[in-house]
SETILUM-685808 format. One record per residue: residue number from 1; chain; x, y negated, z negated of N, C-alpha, C in turn; residue in three letters. Coordinates in steps of 0.1 Angstrom, whole numbers, plus 2048, in hexadecimal, padded with zeros to 3 digits. Atoms other than C-alpha are relative to their C-alpha. Example, Ala and Ser with C-alpha at 12.3 -4.5 7.8 and 13.67 -1.06 7.14 Angstrom:
   nr  kette  npx  npy  npz  capx  capy  capz  cpx  cpy  cpz  rest
    1      A  809  80C  800   87B   82D   7B2  809  7F4  800   ALA
    2      A  7F7  80B  800   889   80B   7B9  7F8  7F5  7F8   SER
//
This chain:
   nr  kette  npx  npy  npz  capx  capy  capz  cpx  cpy  cpz  rest
    1      A  7F4  808  802   9BE   297   51A  80B  809  7FA   MET
    2      A  7F5  7F8  805   9E0   2A8   515  805  7FB  7F3   ALA
    3      A  7FA  803  80E   9EF   2AA   4F2  80E  7FB  803   LYS
    4      A  7F3  806  7FF   A0D   293   4F0  809  806  7F5   LYS
    5      A  7F6  7FB  80A   A2C   2A2   4DF  80B  7F5  7FF   ILE
    6      A  7F6  80A  802   A43   289   4D0  80E  804  805   GLU
    7      A  7F3  7FD  7FA   A65   287   4E2  80B  7FE  7F6   GLY
    8      A  7F6  801  80A   A7A   28B   4C3  80C  80A  804   THR
    9      A  7F5  7F7  7FD   A9D   29B   4C5  7FD  80E  7FB   PRO
   10      A  803  7F2  805   A8F   2B8   4B0  7F7  807  80A   GLU
   11      A  809  7FA  7F6   A74   2BE   4CA  808  806  80C   ALA
   12      A  7F7  7FB  7F5   A8F   2C2   4E5  808  80C  7FB   TRP
   13      A  7F8  7F5  806   AA4   2D8   4CE  7F8  80D  7FE   GLU
   14      A  807  7F4  803   A89   2EF   4C3  7F8  806  80C   ASP
   15      A  806  7FB  7F4   A7C   2F3   4E7  7F1  7FC  802   GLY
   16      A  80E  806  7FE   A5A   2E1   4E2  800  7F9  80D   SER
   17      A  7FF  807  7F3   A66   2CC   4FF  80B  805  808   LEU
   18      A  7F5  7FD  7F6   A7A   2D4   51E  802  80E  804   GLY
   19      A  7FD  7F2  7FC   A76   2F9   521  7F5  806  809   ARG
   20      A  80A  7FB  7F8   A57   2FC   536  805  802  80E   GLU
   21      A  7FB  7FC  7F2   A5E   30D   558  7FB  7F6  80A   GLU
   22      A  805  80A  7F5   A48   2F4   56B  808  7F4  801   GLU
   23      A  7F8  80C  7FF   A61   2D9   563  80E  803  804   PHE
   24      A  7F2  7FC  7FD   A80   2EC   56D  802  7FF  810   VAL
   25      A  7FC  800  7F1   A91   2E5   58F  80F  801  801   ARG
   26      A  7F2  7FF  7FD   AB3   2EC   59E  805  7F3  806   VAL
   27      A  7FA  80C  7FA   AC8   2CE   5A4  808  803  80C   SER
   28      A  7F9  7FD  7F4   AD6   2CD   5C7  80D  7F8  801   LYS
   29      A  7F5  809  7FF   AEF   2B1   5C2  809  801  7F4   ASN
   30      A  7F7  7FD  80C   B06   2C1   5A8  80E  7FF  804   VAL
   31      A  7F1  800  7FE   B2B   2B8   5A8  806  809  7F6   ASP
   32      A  7FA  7F6  809   B3A   2D7   599  80C  7FB  7F9   ASP
   33      A  7F4  805  806   B5B   2C7   593  7FD  7F6  7F5   ALA
   34      A  804  80A  80A   B4B   2AA   580  7F9  807  7F4   ALA
   35      A  807  7F8  80A   B35   2C2   56D  80A  807  7F7   LEU
   36      A  7F5  7F9  807   B53   2D7   563  808  7F7  7F7   ASN
   37      A  7F8  809  807   B67   2B9   559  7F8  7FA  7F4   GLU
   38      A  809  805  80B   B4A   2AB   544  7FF  80A  7F5   ALA
   39      A  801  7F6  80A   B47   2CC   532  80D  805  7FB   ALA
   40      A  7F3  7FB  805   B6C   2D1   52E  803  80E  804   GLY
   41      A  7FE  7F3  7FC   B6B   2F1   542  809  801  80C   LEU
   42      A  7F7  7FD  7F5   B85   300   55A  7FC  80E  806   GLN
   43      A  804  7F4  7FA   B78   31A   572  80D  809  802   PRO
   44      A  7F5  7F6  7FE   B8E   33A   573  7FA  80C  807   ILE
   45      A  804  7F3  7FB   B8D   35B   583  807  80B  7F8   SER
   46      A  7FB  7F6  809   B92   37A   56E  7F9  80D  804   ILE
   47      A  806  7F3  7FD   B8D   39F   574  7FF  807  7F3   ARG
   48      A  803  7F9  80D   B7C   3B2   558  7F9  80D  804   LEU
   49      A  806  7F3  7FD   B70   3D6   556  7F1  7FE  801   GLN
   50      A  80E  801  7FE   B4C   3DA   562  7F9  803  7F3   LYS
   51      A  806  7FC  80D   B43   3EB   541  801  7F5  7F6   SER
   52      A  7FF  80C  80A   B50   3CD   52D  7F6  7F5  804   LEU
   53      A  809  80A  7FC   B3C   3B5   542  7F1  804  7FC   ILE
   54      A  80D  7FB  803   B1D   3CB   53D  7FD  7FF  7F1   GLU
   55      A  802  801  80F   B23   3CB   517  7FE  7F1  7FD   ASP
   56      A  802  80E  803   B26   3A5   517  7F2  7FB  804   PHE
   57      A  80E  803  7FC   B06   3A2   52B  7F6  805  7F6   LYS
   58      A  809  7FB  809   AF4   3B8   513  800  7F8  7F3   MET
   59      A  7FF  808  80D   B01   3A5   4F4  7FA  7F2  802   ILE
   60      A  804  80D  7FD   AFA   384   505  7F0  800  800   ALA
   61      A  80F  800  7FF   AD6   38E   50D  7F9  801  7F2   GLU
   62      A  805  7FE  80D   AD0   399   4E9  800  7F2  7F8   ILE
   63      A  7FE  80D  807   ADD   377   4DD  7FA  7F4  808   ASN
   64      A  807  80B  7F9   AC9   363   4F7  809  7F6  807   GLY
   65      A  7F7  809  7F9   AE7   355   50A  805  807  80C   ILE
   66      A  7FA  7FA  7F4   AF9   35B   52B  80D  807  7FC   GLY
   67      A  7F4  7F9  804   B16   373   52B  80D  7F8  802   TYR
   68      A  7F4  808  7FF   B2F   359   537  802  7F7  7F4   GLN
   69      A  7FF  808  80C   B28   341   51A  805  809  7F4   PRO
   70      A  7FC  7F7  80B   B2B   360   503  80F  803  801   LEU
   71      A  7F2  7FE  7FE   B4D   368   512  809  7F4  7FC   ILE
   72      A  7F9  80C  804   B58   344   50D  801  7FF  7F1   ARG
   73      A  800  801  80F   B4D   346   4E8  80A  80A  7FA   GLN
   74      A  7F7  7F5  805   B60   367   4E3  80F  7FB  802   VAL
   75      A  7F2  804  7FD   B80   359   4F3  803  7F4  7F7   LEU
   76      A  7FD  80B  809   B7D   339   4DE  802  804  7F2   LYS
   77      A  7FF  7FB  80D   B78   34C   4BE  80E  807  7FE   ARG
   78      A  7F4  7F9  801   B96   362   4C6  80C  7F5  800   PHE
   79      A  7F6  80A  7FF   BAC   344   4D0  801  7F8  7F2   ALA
   80      A  800  808  80D   BA2   330   4B0  806  809  7F5   ASP
   81      A  7FB  7F7  80B   BA9   34F   49A  80F  802  802   SER
   82      A  7F2  7FE  7FE   BCB   355   4AA  808  7F4  7FD   GLU
   83      A  7F9  80C  803   BD5   331   4A7  801  7FE  7F1   LYS
   84      A  7FF  801  80E   BCC   331   482  80A  80A  7FA   ARG
   85      A  7F6  7F6  804   BE0   352   47D  80E  7FB  802   ARG
   86      A  7F3  804  7FD   BFE   344   48E  804  7F4  7F7   ILE
   87      A  7FC  80B  809   BFD   324   47A  802  804  7F2   LEU
   88      A  7FE  7FB  80E   BF9   337   459  80E  807  800   ARG
   89      A  7F3  7FA  800   C18   34C   463  80B  7F6  800   GLU
   90      A  7F6  80A  7FF   C2C   32E   46D  801  7F8  7F2   LYS
   91      A  800  807  80C   C22   31C   44D  807  809  7F5   SER
   92      A  7FA  7F7  80A   C2C   33A   438  80F  801  802   ALA
   93      A  7F2  800  7FD   C4D   33C   44A  807  7F3  7FC   ASP
   94      A  7FA  80D  804   C53   317   444  802  7FF  7F0   MET
   95      A  7FF  800  80F   C4B   31B   41E  80B  809  7FC   ARG
   96      A  7F6  7F7  803   C62   339   41D  80E  7FA  802   SER
   97      A  7F3  807  7FD   C7F   325   42D  802  7F5  7F6   LEU
   98      A  7FF  80B  809   C77   308   416  804  805  7F2   ASP
   99      A  7FD  7FA  80D   C78   31F   3F7  80F  804  800   ASP
  100      A  7F2  7FC  7FF   C9A   32D   403  809  7F5  7FF   ASP
  101      A  7F7  80B  800   CA9   30B   408  800  7FA  7F2   GLU
  102      A  801  806  80E   C9E   300   3E4  805  80A  7F5   HIS
  103      A  7FB  7F6  80A   CAB   320   3D3  80F  7FD  7FD   HIS
  104      A  7F2  803  805   CCA   319   3BF  805  80C  7F9   ASP
  105      A  7FB  7F4  807   CDD   339   3B7  808  7FD  7F4   PRO
  106      A  7F7  803  80B   CF3   327   39E  7F8  7FE  7F3   ASP
  107      A  807  803  80C   CD6   31F   386  7F9  80C  7FA   ASN
  108      A  805  7F4  806   CCD   343   380  7F2  804  804   GLY
  109      A  80D  7FC  7FB   CAC   343   393  800  80E  806   GLU
  110      A  801  7F3  7F9   CA2   365   39D  809  80B  7FA   GLY
  111      A  7F8  7F6  807   CBB   376   386  7FA  805  7F4   LYS
  112      A  805  7FB  80D   CB2   38D   36A  80C  802  7F7   ARG
  113      A  7F6  7FE  80A   CC5   38F   34A  7FD  80E  7FA   ALA
  114      A  802  7F3  806   CCA   3B2   33F  808  801  7F3   TYR
  115      A  7F9  801  80C   CD3   3B6   31B  803  80C  7F9   GLY
//
C-alpha cells in the first residue's frame, strides 16, 4: 500500500507533492494570449548580446530558475529602484520649493548678525 501524503499547501510548496516527473505532461490546448493576460505579461522582442544571455543563463541555473524569469526580476528591480529614486528627487524638489516659498527675508531668517 502506498504511503499517503497529506495534500496541504505546505506539501505543494515544499515539493513533497507535484514535482514527480511521472505526473508531468505538456498541455496541448494552451491559449497563450489568455495565459499572458492572466499572468499580466506582455511578450516583447529584444536583442541582447549573446554573452549577456549566457551570463543570465548561468546565474539563473545557479539560482534554480529560468533565465527569462531572472531577466524579468532584474528589470523589475531596476524599474522599482528608479521609480523610488525619481520620487525621492521630486519630493526633495517639492520640499525645497516649499521652503523657498515660506522663507520671509524681512524677518531676518538666514541672516547673520556681525558685531
